[in-house]
All heavy atoms as an XYZ file, in Angstrom:
670
protein
N       0.834     -1.182      0.000
C       0.000      0.000      0.000
C       0.874      1.239      0.000
O       1.884      1.284      0.685
C      -0.875      0.034      1.248
C      -2.082     -0.868      1.189
S      -3.039     -0.804      2.691
C      -3.960      0.675      2.448
N       0.427      2.237     -0.722
C       1.154      3.494     -0.751
C       0.710      4.361      0.424
O      -0.457      4.361      0.808
C       0.886      4.245     -2.045
C       1.478      3.575     -3.260
C       1.261      4.439     -4.472
C       1.884      3.813     -5.686
N       1.697      4.647     -6.882
N       1.668      5.055      0.977
C       1.344      5.976      2.061
C       0.764      7.251      1.477
O       1.157      7.686      0.403
C       2.595      6.306      2.875
C       3.127      5.138      3.661
C       4.284      5.562      4.516
C       4.813      4.415      5.331
N       5.924      4.815      6.191
N      -0.166      7.816      2.182
C      -0.728      9.079      1.714
C       0.278     10.182      1.965
O       1.032     10.161      2.936
C      -2.042      9.406      2.444
O      -1.777      9.474      3.834
C      -3.096      8.345      2.179
N       0.275     11.148      1.087
C       1.237     12.244      1.230
C       0.808     13.155      2.373
O      -0.383     13.401      2.590
C       1.341     13.033     -0.062
O       0.099     13.656     -0.346
N       1.774     13.621      3.108
C       1.492     14.541      4.206
C       2.103     15.885      3.857
O       3.249     16.176      4.183
C       2.068     14.015      5.528
O       3.450     13.743      5.331
C       1.355     12.773      5.983
N       1.337     16.660      3.142
C       1.789     17.998      2.789
C       1.738     18.896      4.011
O       0.957     18.672      4.938
C       0.899     18.595      1.693
C       1.021     17.818      0.405
O       2.025     17.155      0.163
N      -0.018     17.893     -0.428
N       2.548     19.900      4.016
C       2.549     20.849      5.123
C       1.198     21.558      5.213
O       0.719     21.863      6.291
C       3.689     21.847      4.972
C       3.848     22.720      6.168
C       5.165     23.448      6.176
C       5.236     24.246      7.454
N       6.487     24.240      8.078
N       0.558     21.770      4.065
C      -0.750     22.426      4.049
C      -1.798     21.555      4.742
O      -2.724     22.058      5.361
C      -1.169     22.732      2.621
N      -1.652     20.225      4.629
C      -2.586     19.319      5.295
C      -2.425     19.351      6.804
O      -3.361     19.091      7.547
C      -2.385     17.888      4.808
C      -2.766     17.719      3.350
O      -3.516     18.578      2.832
O      -2.310     16.731      2.741
N      -1.238     19.656      7.270
C      -0.961     19.639      8.700
C      -1.221     20.976      9.367
O      -1.208     21.063     10.585
C       0.488     19.218      8.950
C       0.765     17.797      8.512
C       2.221     17.433      8.686
O       3.045     18.285      9.002
N       2.540     16.171      8.481
N      -1.438     22.019      8.606
C      -1.678     23.334      9.192
C      -3.042     23.367      9.855
O      -4.076     23.145      9.221
C      -1.606     24.430      8.132
C      -0.171     24.785      7.783
O       0.723     24.455      8.589
O       0.041     25.398      6.724
N      -3.016     23.649     11.111
C      -4.254     23.802     11.872
C      -4.309     25.255     12.311
O      -3.366     25.744     12.936
C      -4.281     22.863     13.085
C      -4.222     21.412     12.620
C      -5.539     23.094     13.924
C      -4.070     20.408     13.738
N      -5.383     25.938     12.000
C      -5.431     27.356     12.372
C      -5.493     27.526     13.892
O      -6.155     26.765     14.594
C      -6.712     27.857     11.712
C      -7.538     26.639     11.528
C      -6.579     25.504     11.334
N      -4.781     28.521     14.364
C      -4.789     28.837     15.787
C      -5.923     29.812     16.037
O      -5.984     30.879     15.430
C      -3.434     29.441     16.226
C      -3.480     29.818     17.690
C      -2.311     28.473     15.939
N      -6.842     29.423     16.902
C      -8.004     30.260     17.185
C      -7.764     31.108     18.414
O      -7.101     30.684     19.362
C      -9.244     29.393     17.382
C      -9.663     28.506     16.215
C     -10.836     27.638     16.619
C     -10.006     29.336     15.004
N      -8.339     32.283     18.403
C      -8.293     33.143     19.590
C      -9.474     32.795     20.474
O     -10.439     32.153     20.053
C      -8.348     34.611     19.168
C      -7.122     35.039     18.394
C      -7.193     36.502     18.059
C      -5.950     36.909     17.278
N      -5.983     38.314     16.901
N      -9.419     33.198     21.714
C     -10.478     32.894     22.680
C     -11.836     33.399     22.200
O     -12.854     32.746     22.386
C     -10.123     33.498     24.044
C     -11.178     33.302     25.108
C     -11.316     31.826     25.459
N     -12.360     31.623     26.423
C     -13.506     31.004     26.158
N     -13.715     30.511     24.975
N     -14.416     30.853     27.082
N     -11.855     34.548     21.590
C     -13.114     35.129     21.126
C     -13.751     34.287     20.024
O     -14.957     34.269     19.851
C     -12.888     36.555     20.595
C     -12.316     37.518     21.614
C     -10.799     37.460     21.693
O     -10.147     37.285     20.651
O     -10.272     37.572     22.813
N     -12.936     33.584     19.263
C     -13.441     32.781     18.151
C     -14.017     31.440     18.613
O     -14.716     30.778     17.853
C     -12.324     32.528     17.139
C     -11.845     33.777     16.439
C     -10.629     33.503     15.579
O      -9.705     32.817     16.008
N     -10.633     34.042     14.365
N     -13.728     31.042     19.831
C     -14.207     29.752     20.319
C     -15.673     29.769     20.711
O     -16.321     28.736     20.764
C     -13.362     29.293     21.514
C     -11.910     28.956     21.191
C     -11.166     28.625     22.470
C     -11.816     27.818     20.211
N     -16.190     30.924     21.032
C     -17.585     31.015     21.433
C     -17.731     30.889     22.939
O     -16.773     30.694     23.683
N     -18.952     30.991     23.393
C     -19.239     30.953     24.824
C     -19.383     29.496     25.279
O     -20.069     28.701     24.639
C     -20.520     31.721     25.108
C     -20.819     31.868     26.561
C     -22.036     32.742     26.773
C     -22.312     32.854     28.263
N     -23.490     33.658     28.542
N     -18.726     29.153     26.368
C     -18.834     27.803     26.906
C     -20.130     27.608     27.672
O     -20.762     28.566     28.111
N     -20.529     26.367     27.820
C     -21.754     26.028     28.540
C     -21.372     25.250     29.784
O     -20.735     24.198     29.698
C     -22.700     25.186     27.648
C     -23.957     24.800     28.413
C     -23.041     25.923     26.379
N     -21.766     25.754     30.948
C     -21.444     25.084     32.199
C     -22.320     23.842     32.346
O     -23.538     23.888     32.195
C     -21.665     26.032     33.373
C     -21.283     25.426     34.688
C     -21.525     26.409     35.823
N     -21.224     25.806     37.082
C     -20.139     26.065     37.786
N     -19.267     26.938     37.353
N     -19.948     25.476     38.937
N     -21.686     22.716     32.659
C     -22.420     21.480     32.903
C     -22.969     20.823     31.652
O     -23.926     20.059     31.725
N     -22.365     21.087     30.523
C     -22.872     20.553     29.260
C     -22.883     19.030     29.254
O     -23.812     18.404     28.749
C     -22.011     21.076     28.118
C     -22.442     20.649     26.741
C     -21.582     21.314     25.677
C     -21.971     20.901     24.291
N     -21.153     21.560     23.269
N     -21.868     18.405     29.817
C     -21.755     16.945     29.808
C     -22.006     16.334     31.186
O     -21.686     15.176     31.416
C     -20.368     16.537     29.305
C     -20.104     16.990     27.895
C     -19.280     18.078     27.643
C     -20.694     16.336     26.825
C     -19.048     18.506     26.340
C     -20.469     16.754     25.523
C     -19.646     17.835     25.290
O     -19.420     18.255     24.011
N     -22.594     17.076     32.108
C     -22.783     16.590     33.474
C     -23.665     15.351     33.517
O     -23.330     14.356     34.160
C     -23.375     17.690     34.351
C     -23.646     17.249     35.753
C     -22.601     17.093     36.654
C     -24.929     16.967     36.187
C     -22.834     16.676     37.936
C     -25.174     16.546     37.469
C     -24.116     16.402     38.352
N     -24.790     15.378     32.841
C     -25.717     14.236     32.852
C     -25.049     12.989     32.283
O     -25.148     11.905     32.854
C     -26.975     14.588     32.038
C     -28.052     13.536     32.086
C     -28.755     13.511     33.425
O     -28.737     14.472     34.163
N     -29.381     12.395     33.729
N     -24.352     13.142     31.167
C     -23.663     12.016     30.542
C     -22.561     11.494     31.455
O     -22.360     10.286     31.586
C     -23.078     12.471     29.211
C     -22.353     11.402     28.442
C     -21.765     11.941     27.149
O     -21.871     13.118     26.832
N     -21.140     11.068     26.387
N     -21.837     12.385     32.114
C     -20.750     12.000     33.009
C     -21.265     11.208     34.203
O     -20.692     10.195     34.581
C     -20.006     13.245     33.481
C     -18.908     12.975     34.454
C     -17.703     12.429     34.024
C     -19.048     13.244     35.802
C     -16.686     12.169     34.911
C     -18.043     12.993     36.695
C     -16.854     12.458     36.242
O     -15.854     12.195     37.122
N     -22.361     11.642     34.789
C     -22.887     10.940     35.955
C     -23.424      9.556     35.594
O     -23.407      8.660     36.423
C     -24.002     11.759     36.639
O     -25.020     12.055     35.680
C     -23.456     13.037     37.230
N     -23.879      9.377     34.381
C     -24.396      8.070     33.978
C     -23.292      7.087     33.630
O     -23.472      5.891     33.738
C     -25.326      8.222     32.780
C     -26.616      8.927     33.114
C     -27.469      9.174     31.886
O     -27.041      8.946     30.775
N     -28.685      9.663     32.109
N     -22.125      7.585     33.225
C     -21.073      6.705     32.745
C     -19.864      6.647     33.655
O     -18.870      6.036     33.313
C     -20.625      7.147     31.353
C     -21.717      7.022     30.326
C     -21.271      7.523     28.964
O     -20.180      8.035     28.809
N     -22.118      7.368     27.978
N     -19.906      7.252     34.801
C     -18.735      7.242     35.676
C     -19.081      6.543     36.980
O     -20.237      6.301     37.292
C     -18.260      8.660     35.953
O     -19.218      9.341     36.734
N     -18.072      6.239     37.746
C     -18.291      5.577     39.024
C     -17.956      6.513     40.181
O     -17.516      6.077     41.227
C     -17.471      4.291     39.116
C     -15.991      4.553     38.946
O     -15.572      5.659     38.663
N     -15.181      3.535     39.126
N     -18.175      7.790     40.001
C     -17.932      8.775     41.049
C     -19.121      8.769     41.992
O     -20.272      8.802     41.564
C     -17.721     10.174     40.441
C     -17.611     11.226     41.519
C     -16.486     10.176     39.565
N     -18.843      8.719     43.279
C     -19.884      8.712     44.286
C     -19.712      9.942     45.161
O     -18.606     10.248     45.600
C     -19.790      7.437     45.153
C     -20.837      7.435     46.246
C     -19.917      6.210     44.288
N     -20.791     10.644     45.425
C     -20.747     11.819     46.277
C     -21.218     11.407     47.669
O     -22.315     10.875     47.834
C     -21.640     12.947     45.709
C     -21.597     14.165     46.605
C     -21.199     13.301     44.306
N     -20.358     11.641     48.667
C     -20.667     11.243     50.034
C     -21.223     12.415     50.825
O     -20.881     13.568     50.574
C     -19.398     10.730     50.720
C     -18.717      9.523     50.093
C     -17.431      9.220     50.822
C     -19.633      8.330     50.109
N     -22.037     12.099     51.816
C     -22.510     13.125     52.741
C     -21.336     13.587     53.600
O     -20.403     12.817     53.839
C     -23.615     12.556     53.621
C     -24.880     12.225     52.863
C     -25.939     11.693     53.800
C     -27.195     11.359     53.045
N     -28.221     10.799     53.932
N     -21.373     14.823     54.097
C     -20.246     15.345     54.898
C     -19.929     14.505     56.128
O     -18.759     14.301     56.460
C     -20.704     16.747     55.291
C     -21.687     17.132     54.249
C     -22.365     15.852     53.830
N     -20.936     13.980     56.818
C     -20.669     13.177     58.019
C     -20.001     11.853     57.666
O     -19.211     11.310     58.441
C     -21.940     12.949     58.841
C     -23.060     12.245     58.105
C     -24.036     13.164     57.410
O     -23.747     14.360     57.234
O     -25.107     12.680     57.021
N     -20.283     11.317     56.503
C     -19.634     10.087     56.067
C     -18.206     10.379     55.632
O     -17.298      9.591     55.871
C     -20.441      9.413     54.940
C     -21.794      8.962     55.493
C     -19.696      8.232     54.352
C     -22.731      8.396     54.479
N     -17.998     11.550     55.022
C     -16.640     11.932     54.621
C     -15.723     12.092     55.833
O     -14.537     11.840     55.748
C     -16.654     13.238     53.820
C     -16.869     12.998     52.355
S     -16.453     14.373     51.263
C     -16.950     15.809     52.127
N     -16.277     12.513     56.957
C     -15.462     12.634     58.171
C     -15.019     11.263     58.670
O     -13.912     11.087     59.139
C     -16.247     13.359     59.268
C     -16.423     14.832     58.990
C     -17.232     15.497     60.079
C     -17.498     16.948     59.739
N     -18.355     17.598     60.729
N     -15.901     10.276     58.554
C     -15.573      8.923     59.013
C     -14.630      8.212     58.046
O     -13.788      7.418     58.463
C     -16.847      8.112     59.191
N     -14.782      8.484     56.750
C     -13.961      7.842     55.721
C     -13.309      8.926     54.861
O     -13.825      9.271     53.803
C     -14.811      6.917     54.847
C     -15.546      5.870     55.620
C     -16.896      5.996     55.863
C     -14.876      4.760     56.109
C     -17.586      5.027     56.567
C     -15.548      3.786     56.810
C     -16.908      3.927     57.052
N     -12.173      9.464     55.285
C     -11.586     10.617     54.590
C     -10.946     10.298     53.243
O     -10.789     11.185     52.413
C     -10.544     11.133     55.571
C     -10.184      9.949     56.401
C     -11.421      9.112     56.479
N     -10.575      9.041     52.996
C      -9.913      8.707     51.737
C     -10.698      7.633     51.003
O     -11.534      6.927     51.580
C      -8.484      8.177     51.986
O      -8.572      6.958     52.728
C      -7.635      9.189     52.742
N     -10.404      7.486     49.723
C     -11.083      6.449     48.948
C     -10.662      5.060     49.412
O     -11.449      4.114     49.350
C     -10.795      6.626     47.457
O      -9.419      6.504     47.212
N      -9.418      4.928     49.918
C      -8.984      3.631     50.443
C      -9.815      3.226     51.657
O     -10.174      2.056     51.813
C      -7.507      3.670     50.819
C      -6.601      3.700     49.603
O      -7.046      3.257     48.525
O      -5.451      4.156     49.740
N     -10.122      4.185     52.521
C     -10.934      3.888     53.698
C     -12.334      3.441     53.296
O     -12.886      2.497     53.870
C     -11.005      5.119     54.602
N     -12.897      4.088     52.315
C     -14.229      3.709     51.837
C     -14.178      2.322     51.211
O     -15.038      1.476     51.479
C     -14.762      4.750     50.825
C     -16.066      4.286     50.204
C     -14.937      6.095     51.481
N     -13.160      2.063     50.403
C     -13.041      0.755     49.751
C     -12.863     -0.366     50.760
O     -13.444     -1.446     50.616
C     -11.886      0.763     48.751
C     -12.218      1.534     47.502
O     -13.374      1.624     47.111
N     -11.209      2.102     46.877
N     -12.058     -0.141     51.801
C     -11.864     -1.168     52.836
C     -13.165     -1.445     53.571
O     -13.508     -2.607     53.845
C     -10.784     -0.729     53.815
C      -9.389     -0.814     53.258
C      -8.360     -0.345     54.271
C      -6.967     -0.334     53.666
N      -5.958      0.167     54.619
N     -13.905     -0.396     53.905
C     -15.170     -0.575     54.620
C     -16.182     -1.329     53.761
O     -16.854     -2.252     54.239
C     -15.727      0.783     55.039
N     -16.275     -0.974     52.509
C     -17.221     -1.655     51.627
C     -16.807     -3.098     51.360
O     -17.654     -3.991     51.281
C     -17.356     -0.893     50.310
C     -18.081      0.452     50.401
C     -18.019      1.173     49.067
C     -19.509      0.261     50.850
N     -15.500     -3.344     51.232
C     -15.025     -4.707     51.004
C     -15.319     -5.584     52.216
O     -15.738     -6.739     52.070
C     -13.528     -4.701     50.710
N     -15.125     -5.050     53.427
C     -15.413     -5.846     54.620
C     -16.910     -6.091     54.764
O     -17.333     -7.178     55.167
C     -14.852     -5.177     55.867
O     -15.501     -3.948     56.108
N     -17.717     -5.109     54.393
C     -19.167     -5.295     54.456
C     -19.618     -6.344     53.439
O     -20.471     -7.191     53.738
C     -19.878     -3.975     54.196
C     -21.380     -4.069     54.233
S     -22.144     -2.492     53.916
C     -22.399     -1.961     55.588
N     -19.036     -6.323     52.258
C     -19.362     -7.306     51.235
C     -18.946     -8.714     51.673
O     -19.711     -9.675     51.515
C     -18.684     -6.947     49.913
C     -18.949     -7.863     48.737
C     -20.426     -7.870     48.381
C     -18.126     -7.418     47.539
N     -17.754     -8.839     52.255
C     -17.290    -10.143     52.735
C     -18.204    -10.661     53.839
O     -18.551    -11.849     53.870
C     -15.856    -10.032     53.236
N     -18.616     -9.776     54.730
C     -19.513    -10.166     55.824
C     -20.861    -10.635     55.277
O     -21.388    -11.668     55.713
C     -19.710     -8.990     56.790
C     -20.679     -9.278     57.888
C     -20.308    -10.087     58.957
C     -21.956     -8.747     57.863
C     -21.207    -10.357     59.974
C     -22.855     -9.016     58.871
C     -22.489     -9.820     59.928
N     -21.400     -9.905     54.313
C     -22.703    -10.294     53.771
C     -22.618    -11.608     52.999
O     -23.529    -12.430     53.062
C     -23.267     -9.187     52.880
O     -22.490     -9.054     51.714
N     -21.517    -11.834     52.280
C     -21.354    -13.109     51.572
C     -21.196    -14.262     52.551
O     -21.730    -15.349     52.327
C     -20.147    -13.031     50.640
C     -20.377    -12.159     49.420
C     -19.136    -11.976     48.579
O     -18.022    -12.349     49.028
O     -19.264    -11.451     47.459
N     -20.482    -14.017     53.648
C     -20.296    -15.069     54.652
C     -21.614    -15.419     55.324
O     -21.947    -16.593     55.484
C     -19.279    -14.605     55.699
C     -18.953    -15.663     56.727
C     -17.906    -15.177     57.707
O     -17.055    -14.355     57.311
O     -17.947    -15.627     58.863
N     -22.384    -14.421     55.702
C     -23.667    -14.701     56.344
C     -24.636    -15.342     55.352
O     -25.428    -16.202     55.740
C     -24.285    -13.431     56.933
O     -24.382    -12.433     55.921
C     -23.467    -12.906     58.088
N     -24.573    -14.955     54.095
C     -25.436    -15.568     53.082
C     -25.102    -17.043     52.915
O     -25.994    -17.878     52.814
C     -25.298    -14.828     51.749
C     -26.215    -15.323     50.670
C     -27.676    -15.048     50.967
O     -28.004    -14.125     51.696
N     -28.543    -15.861     50.416
N     -23.808    -17.363     52.888
C     -23.426    -18.768     52.734
C     -23.830    -19.575     53.965
O     -24.210    -20.735     53.855
C     -21.929    -18.890     52.474
O     -21.189    -18.486     53.608
N     -23.786    -18.976     55.149
C     -24.232    -19.675     56.357
C     -25.731    -19.928     56.313
O     -26.203    -20.989     56.721
C     -23.867    -18.864     57.600
C     -22.382    -18.788     57.947
C     -22.164    -17.846     59.115
C     -21.816    -20.159     58.247
N     -26.489    -18.965     55.820
C     -27.937    -19.144     55.733
C     -28.302    -20.213     54.719
O     -29.218    -20.993     54.939
C     -28.608    -17.822     55.360
C     -28.559    -16.723     56.416
C     -29.140    -15.434     55.858
C     -29.306    -17.150     57.661
N     -27.591    -20.280     53.626
C     -27.867    -21.282     52.597
C     -27.559    -22.673     53.137
O     -28.327    -23.600     52.950
C     -27.049    -20.984     51.311
C     -27.131    -22.138     50.343
C     -27.539    -19.703     50.678
N     -26.448    -22.833     53.866
C     -26.080    -24.132     54.424
C     -27.092    -24.557     55.480
O     -27.555    -25.690     55.498
C     -24.648    -24.077     55.012
C     -24.346    -25.331     55.796
C     -23.640    -23.888     53.897
N     -27.493    -23.641     56.357
C     -28.478    -23.976     57.379
C     -29.815    -24.310     56.740
O     -30.497    -25.230     57.153
C     -28.648    -22.821     58.368
C     -27.531    -22.705     59.353
C     -27.827    -21.631     60.361
C     -26.723    -21.523     61.379
N     -26.994    -20.478     62.370
N     -30.197    -23.579     55.707
C     -31.453    -23.845     55.018
C     -31.451    -25.213     54.362
O     -32.436    -25.924     54.382
N     -30.332    -25.635     53.819
C     -30.232    -26.940     53.159
C     -30.330    -28.064     54.186
O     -30.975    -29.069     53.962
C     -28.916    -27.041     52.372
N     -29.669    -27.912     55.341
C     -29.737    -28.945     56.388
C     -31.147    -29.047     56.937
O     -31.635    -30.135     57.195
C     -28.763    -28.615     57.506
C     -27.308    -28.834     57.115
C     -26.404    -28.532     58.281
C     -24.955    -28.729     57.910
N     -24.043    -28.396     59.015
N     -31.805    -27.924     57.130
C     -33.175    -27.936     57.641
C     -34.120    -28.632     56.690
O     -35.014    -29.358     57.100
N     -33.895    -28.467     55.417
C     -34.769    -29.093     54.407
C     -34.570    -30.609     54.439
O     -35.518    -31.365     54.281
C     -34.449    -28.531     53.029
N     -33.351    -31.070     54.674
C     -33.092    -32.515     54.734
C     -33.765    -33.132     55.958
O     -34.301    -34.217     55.895
C     -31.598    -32.781     54.779
C     -30.894    -32.507     53.473
C     -29.429    -32.801     53.571
N     -28.735    -32.332     52.386
C     -27.441    -32.213     52.285
N     -26.653    -32.516     53.303
N     -26.883    -31.784     51.178
N     -33.713    -32.441     57.070
C     -34.314    -32.968     58.293
C     -35.821    -33.096     58.156
O     -36.415    -34.062     58.586
C     -33.983    -32.068     59.479
C     -32.538    -32.169     59.900
C     -32.281    -31.293     61.091
N     -30.867    -31.262     61.376
C     -30.289    -30.387     62.179
N     -31.013    -29.446     62.748
N     -29.005    -30.425     62.404
N     -36.434    -32.111     57.504
C     -37.889    -32.162     57.342
C     -38.283    -33.292     56.385
O     -39.280    -33.925     56.572
C     -38.402    -30.826     56.812
C     -38.342    -29.717     57.832
C     -38.854    -28.426     57.249
C     -38.731    -27.277     58.241
N     -39.158    -26.009     57.678
N     -37.479    -33.528     55.380
C     -37.803    -34.543     54.391
C     -37.600    -35.944     54.968
O     -38.265    -36.884     54.572
C     -36.946    -34.354     53.137
N     -36.670    -36.113     55.912
C     -36.364    -37.436     56.455
C     -37.360    -37.840     57.445
O     -38.301    -38.172     57.703
C     -35.011    -37.424     57.146
């Protein structure tokens, strides 16, 4: 395949002044950003308890581990109870 020619004229990009850019819109992509990002806004009292993202992640990970452990205990107890009733 032949490479396309890269003329200097093709590479010239006009430099715009601030006035030529137009007026910006505040929050133009806010709705799209909130739907596609994983940013969470915490209440001030929660931010005091968990000042860093690592602290929040550790707390949530321990809560998730606890809930999975209790769920597995409930499933095992439920299975044993079902066997006893059937026997």
